[in-house]
N, C-alpha and C positions, 0 to 999 in steps of 0.2 A: 715068307708068308704071305699069304693069300688074300691081301687085302679088301674083297668083297663083305667082310664081315666089321665094320667101328669096333672097335677095342679089341679083337683078336690079337691073343700073347701070346710068346713064348712060352712054357712052364718056368723056368729059369729066370724071365723077369719077371717075375711075381713074385718067386722064391728067394729074387735077391732084392727085393724092396726094404728098403729099410726101416719102414715105417710099422710102426705098432699101438695097439692100444691093450692101455694098463686101467683098472680102477683097483685103487685100494681104498677098504672099508676099517673101520674101528672105533671104540671111544672117544668121547671129544679129549682135546684137549693130549693125548699121546704124541701128536707131533706127525698125522699127515699130509698136512699143509707143507711144512719146512723140507719132508720126502720127497713130495710129490714135484717140487722146486728146484728138486736136487739131483735131478736127472738132468745127462750130461747135452748143452745143448747148444748150438748157435747164440739161436736168438729163439728167445721163450715166447706165446702169446699166452697171458694168465685171462680169465675168465673167473670175475669173481664175485659167489654171493657174500662171502664174507669175510668183506674187506678188514678188518678187525685181525683176523689171522695172519695176515701179510706182514705183518710188525715183525713176527720172526725171522723172516725170510726176506727183510730188508735191503738186507747187503746185497743180494742177488739178482742179476741184472735181470730186465725183461721189461715190454709191453703190458698196461693194466687196465683191462675191459672191465666195469663193473655196471652191468646193467639193469635196470630197476623196472623194466616193462619186458614183458614177452616176446612187442616188434620188437625192440632191442636185439634181445637175444635171435631171433630168428636173421636180422640184419648182420650182424656177429659172426654168423655162420656163413652165410651168403658173403659173406667179405672175405671170409677163410676158405672156403672151395672158389678163392679167385687169385689168393696172398701165396707169393712165393719168396719173400721174406723169413717167415718163422718156421722153423724146423720141428719146434714141440708146440703141442697147446695142453694147456691146464685148465681144467676145470674144475672150482673148487665155492661149493660146493655142489653136487647130484641132488643134496638131501634138499642143500636150499634152492638150487633150481626150480626142485617139485613145489614146492613151496608154493614160489612167485607163479610159477605154472597154473596151480590148484584154482590160486586167488584171482587171477586174469582171468579161470575159464566157466566162475559161476556165471550163469546167464543171467540176462537183466528179465525184468517182467513183474507183475502182480504175484508178490510173495510174499506171506507175510512176515520173513523172516528173510530177505535176499542176503544177506551175511555167511548164510547155510548152504554149502553144498548137498545139490539131489540127485538120484542117480544119473544121469546125463551129464552132469558137471565131472562127476567122478570119470565117467569113463572117457568125458574129451580130456581131463587130465590125464590120465595113462596113458592115451594114443599120442600127445603132445609130448611129452615124453620121452614114450617108445623111439617117435622120428626122430625127435631131436639127437638122441643117443646115437641113434643110427646115424643120422647123419654128422656127426663130430665124427665118430669113426669110419668114418668111409674116408676122413682125412687122410688117414693111411696110405691110401691109394696118388696122395701126393706126395711122398715119399716121409710125411710130418708122421712123428709121437705123437697120440693122445694119450692124455692121463687123466682122468678123473679121480675125485676124492667124495668119500659117501660117509655118512657114520653110521652105527649098528645097532641094530635092533633085534629082540628074538621075540615071537611068538609060537601061538602055538598052534600046531596043525589038524585043521578041523573033522579030517578025516581019520589020521592015527593017534592024535593027542599030546603028538611030541612036541618038544621044544625045538624051534629049529630058529638057529640063529643065522645073521645077513645084511647083505646091504639095506641101508632105511632108505624106500622111496615107494613113491605113491602104490596103493592098492599091496594085496598078499602075495601077487604071481611076479611083478616087476624086479624084487629084488633078486630074487632066485633068476630069474631071466637075464638079467646082467651076467651070468656066467654066459650065456650065446652068445649076446651082445658086445663081446671084449675078448681079445688074447688072453690076455692074463688078470687074473682075480684073485688080488692078495688081503691078507685079513692082517690090521697090524697089532701086537700085541705087545703087554707088560711085561718082564720078567719076575721071577717068583724066586723066592728062596734064595741060593747063591745067584741067580743070573739079577735078583730084586735090582733098581733102578735103569734096566739096559731095555730096551727096545728091537721085537723084531718082527719080521715077515712070516706070514704061515703063508706056502703055497701049495699046499694040498688039503681038502676037506679032511674031515674027523665025524666024531658022531654026530654030532650036534650044529658044527658050521661051513658055512659053502668056503671054495676057494681052488683055482687051478690054475696050470702053465701048462704051458705046449712047448715050454724049453725042456729037452730029455735032459739036460744037465743041472737046472734047480733043483738046490736041496729043498728037502720041506720045510725045513725052518730057517731065515737067515738073518745074520745080525745086522742092526741098522748101527755105526756107529755114530756119536754125537758130533765129533769133528771132520767125521766124512760120512755122510747118510748117502751118497752116491754110490759107496761101494757096496751097496745095496741091490743096486740092477747091474754088477757086474757081468751075471750071468745071462745078459742079453746082451748089453753091449758088447761082449768078447767076440758074438757072433759076427757083427756086422763091422 
């Protein structure tokens, strides 16, 4: 390989990289945190913005970091870009990270209601979130698996009037854009009828909700067993 261009790689080097990025969204309490922390890992790094949710997964080993400031999030990302110890990074959740970023993107100055965001604050929040997601997602180039969790929202499309469901992120475009920022986007759902009490992840979109998988063998709907939730990722891990 000609070394005159730094970073030039053979295609096989990229394809064989074990890292992948996954986003899991769904309603509150359905088990997104436990599922994300169940991904098979040698050592996981958990960036938690909902520490209460970790109670359901306290039996799982991992390193936990709980930032309360935007600058602390940036510091954690910079640290992870150099880290070689952890093979899995979980961000729980992007929705709460978005709220933290929005709160700290409010510009100061002479404003009658400084606690309310203006248009400049809004655009700054969205761009900061977009950049954070991209930087964390790029950790897959270091062989890490990156997993984001996210709340679910339903909005009305301004053009068609159609109701569209997806990840709950700042702005009306960033949620849909998450499809392009990660490799796998799953919607977590509860079963109904004969499947009542069970949980599933959906890997393909329907007429209302977004989802996607780049794994050719991925089933459209995957059962998440309560006793072995990690088996829901078999379609990813069996190829590595």
